[in-house]
VOGU-3710 file (C-alpha; in Angstrom, 3 decimals, decimal comma):
1> mnqntsfkry> 0,288/-0,014/0,155  1,766/3,335/-0,966  1,631/6,685/1,197  -1,315/8,074/-0,757  -3,704/5,246/0,095  -2,224/4,007/3,281  -4,645/5,553/5,239  -7,494/3,104/3,989  -5,974/0,541/6,621  -7,977/2,461/9,038
11> lkmdllptpw> -11,224/1,975/7,063  -13,556/-0,948/6,366  -13,434/-0,895/3,053  -16,130/-3,364/2,446  -18,602/-1,158/3,843  -17,982/2,006/1,781  -20,115/3,742/0,061  -21,567/5,491/2,923  -25,157/6,357/3,360  -24,618/9,780/3,511
21> cpgcgngivl> -25,990/12,275/0,909  -23,956/13,033/-2,486  -22,055/15,950/-1,646  -21,887/15,647/2,413  -18,920/16,797/3,946  -18,785/13,757/6,160  -17,032/11,661/4,227  -14,102/14,003/3,838  -13,839/14,669/7,468  -13,577/10,839/7,690
31> kticqafdel> -10,958/10,582/5,125  -8,928/13,070/6,926  -8,979/11,464/10,211  -7,735/8,143/8,882  -5,154/10,185/6,999  -4,223/11,675/10,307  -3,911/8,454/12,013  -1,889/7,295/9,208  0,523/9,899/9,529  1,150/9,464/13,192
41> nlpkngtvvv> 1,229/5,585/12,512  -1,397/4,983/15,141  -1,866/1,501/16,411  -5,018/-0,304/15,610  -5,377/-2,394/18,085  -4,308/0,987/20,689  -6,852/3,297/19,472  -10,934/3,553/20,092  -13,141/5,928/18,175  -16,553/6,757/19,872
51> sgigcsgrsa> -19,479/8,744/17,995  -22,910/9,733/19,107  -26,149/10,006/16,823  -26,745/11,877/13,795  -25,199/11,466/10,275  -21,685/11,939/11,343  -22,427/9,582/14,146  -22,253/7,092/11,732  -18,492/7,286/11,297  -17,568/4,923/13,956
61> gyfdldsvht> -18,579/1,915/11,950  -16,390/3,019/9,286  -12,895/2,467/11,077  -11,497/-0,730/11,253  -10,828/-0,713/14,841  -13,117/-0,638/18,127  -15,262/1,749/18,313  -18,586/2,461/20,152  -21,697/4,117/18,703  -23,412/5,683/21,986
71> ahgraipvae> -26,672/7,179/22,812  -27,516/10,920/21,781  -24,794/13,281/23,695  -22,888/10,865/25,675  -20,146/10,441/23,187  -17,972/12,401/25,385  -18,395/10,876/28,571  -18,119/7,129/27,001  -14,958/8,050/25,544  -13,460/9,208/28,736
81> gikyaidaln> -14,827/6,386/30,924  -12,424/4,327/27,882  -9,668/6,892/28,593  -9,404/6,283/32,270  -9,968/2,637/32,173  -6,898/1,958/29,833  -5,138/5,397/29,873  -2,824/3,796/27,107  -5,333/3,845/24,430  -5,791/6,882/21,794
91> vivasgdgdl> -9,527/7,694/22,264  -11,051/9,737/19,700  -14,418/11,082/19,354  -16,169/11,623/15,989  -19,544/13,363/15,911  -21,639/16,509/15,186  -22,409/19,759/16,651  -25,829/19,022/17,301  -24,877/15,484/19,514  -22,069/17,386/20,844
101> lgiggnhllh> -22,836/20,970/21,675  -26,499/20,285/22,000  -27,923/17,317/24,053  -24,212/16,607/24,603  -23,062/20,085/25,987  -23,014/19,408/29,524  -20,480/16,662/29,005  -18,284/19,158/26,612  -18,007/21,520/29,160  -16,766/18,904/32,177
111> airrntnitv> -14,455/16,981/29,741  -12,689/20,643/29,227  -12,995/21,146/32,748  -11,165/18,000/33,573  -9,075/18,296/30,594  -9,346/14,453/29,803  -6,644/13,718/27,415  -9,339/12,675/24,646  -9,434/14,243/21,053  -12,698/15,382/19,831
121> vcyanetygm> -13,501/16,013/15,992  -17,011/17,721/15,409  -18,332/17,575/12,312  -19,882/21,232/12,404  -22,157/21,405/9,542  -24,824/24,326/11,529  -28,098/21,696/11,681  -29,172/18,686/12,613  -29,100/17,121/8,632  -30,248/13,990/9,468
131> tggqvspttp> -33,615/14,832/11,065  -34,856/17,221/8,378  -32,642/20,196/8,851  -33,673/21,506/12,376  -31,849/24,559/14,152  -28,633/23,694/16,190  -26,064/25,439/18,080  -23,960/26,686/15,718  -26,836/27,598/13,296  -25,953/31,606/12,592
141> hniktlttpn> -28,021/34,275/13,615  -31,566/34,810/11,143  -31,152/31,751/9,287  -34,063/29,743/8,016  -34,166/26,512/8,977  -36,972/23,803/9,312  -37,954/24,544/12,799  -36,954/28,518/12,229  -38,731/29,313/8,987  -38,674/33,169/10,025
151> gnpdypldvq> -34,804/33,039/10,732  -33,231/31,878/13,814  -33,448/33,984/16,934  -30,924/33,059/18,444  -27,185/33,628/18,050  -24,760/30,501/17,614  -22,024/29,062/20,046  -18,905/30,193/19,500  -16,854/27,024/20,479  -13,696/28,760/21,080
161> flfkhsgcyf> -14,464/30,473/24,210  -15,686/27,351/26,027  -11,992/26,673/26,273  -10,318/29,997/27,301  -8,006/29,398/29,838  -8,943/25,586/29,993  -4,921/24,588/29,373  -6,760/22,887/26,619  -6,239/22,614/22,232  -8,883/24,011/20,311
171> arstvyhlnh> -8,798/24,282/16,301  -11,414/25,367/13,594  -10,871/24,354/10,225  -12,606/23,255/6,914  -13,270/20,490/4,318  -11,993/22,778/1,651  -8,975/23,529/3,586  -7,681/19,895/3,276  -3,929/20,125/4,462  -5,040/22,593/7,203
181> lkkcivealk> -7,782/19,993/8,556  -5,313/17,263/8,638  -2,593/19,414/10,438  -5,255/20,709/12,813  -6,436/16,867/13,524  -2,842/15,642/13,686  -1,613/18,465/16,537  -4,967/17,424/18,425  -3,926/13,460/18,477  -0,210/14,699/19,164
191> fqgfsfvear> -1,881/16,993/22,587  -1,456/16,056/25,939  -4,605/16,902/27,184  -8,336/17,715/26,226  -8,469/18,594/22,267  -11,256/19,640/20,141  -11,396/20,356/16,234  -14,241/21,899/14,880  -14,670/20,781/11,090  -17,083/22,972/9,559
201> tmcivnygrr> -18,634/21,059/6,948  -21,622/21,274/4,383  -25,144/19,656/4,526  -26,407/20,489/1,217  -29,391/18,518/1,406  -31,370/19,579/4,225  -29,342/22,907/5,178  -27,407/24,499/2,063  -30,457/24,411/-0,717  -32,558/26,307/2,443
211> lgyknsneml> -29,985/28,812/1,901  -29,956/29,400/-1,737  -26,768/27,099/-2,731  -27,575/25,116/-6,082  -25,087/22,553/-4,691  -22,235/21,282/-2,496  -19,865/22,822/-4,416  -20,952/26,126/-4,163  -20,916/25,866/-0,433  -17,322/24,612/-0,885
221> lhykefykin> -16,311/27,352/-2,475  -18,091/29,646/0,053  -15,570/27,966/2,488  -12,177/28,868/0,255  -13,461/32,666/-0,360  -14,829/33,410/3,687  -12,298/31,419/5,959  -8,912/32,636/6,074  -6,198/30,696/7,700  -4,708/32,411/11,339
231> ddagelapne> -2,888/29,831/13,483  -1,076/32,373/15,535  -4,237/34,031/16,955  -4,937/33,712/20,608  -8,543/34,224/19,170  -10,209/33,434/16,047  -12,287/35,851/14,340  -15,480/34,638/12,647  -14,208/34,146/9,363  -10,717/32,885/10,633
241> igiiktntli> -9,688/29,071/10,860  -6,761/28,486/13,028  -5,101/26,326/16,191  -5,465/27,681/19,547  -2,873/25,724/21,736  -3,136/26,855/25,707  -1,120/23,985/27,117  2,157/23,411/25,333  2,396/19,647/26,363  2,798/17,358/23,024
251> ks> 2,513/13,793/23,532  5,997/11,918/22,732
//
């Protein structure tokens, strides 16, 4: 297996293609996680992936290693339990913004407080895509969704502010900025403490079309034009992607 395809050893290739809608960005995030695993040569028998409920929650079943598909919002505490039981394991959570920041938001707060040594990759598509496109914790203000036909009256959660003064790691990237997204995940996996990567990704079927996008490529190109890389920022502006590392300890 050559270097370009060696990441496939972390996937159950016989289960592909996935059931995700054409144009969904979840497959890009899944592939990038595997590429990060491959770059670090993580042992398959020493790595566990945990997910919650939702479109992105299906990710756990595609990893060719031990994985757990938990109840809605419970991915983080299950991952913490696994890590506390066997500290030597690499424990990764792969789930969506609704699962991690909505029903699972309280668990996220306490994982940050405890600085548990796990990595979370959040598929952030600004909606509950699986159930029809309801408003989520990251849906922008005034955006129309299935449950906010007149526009979202609330403001989205800016996740990075949960990590201020925490000693944890936070990064934001997009599925357009592939090399940057992989860098964010690799650094998160190396981090000694709680690490969280917000991967901005698109849901064209139940979200993007309501916003007026004709196809997924238009959403992807929006990421290209809107987001600017700023890895040296102490704080990311809404149109910036980058890494905020408040603890300098790195895993050997």
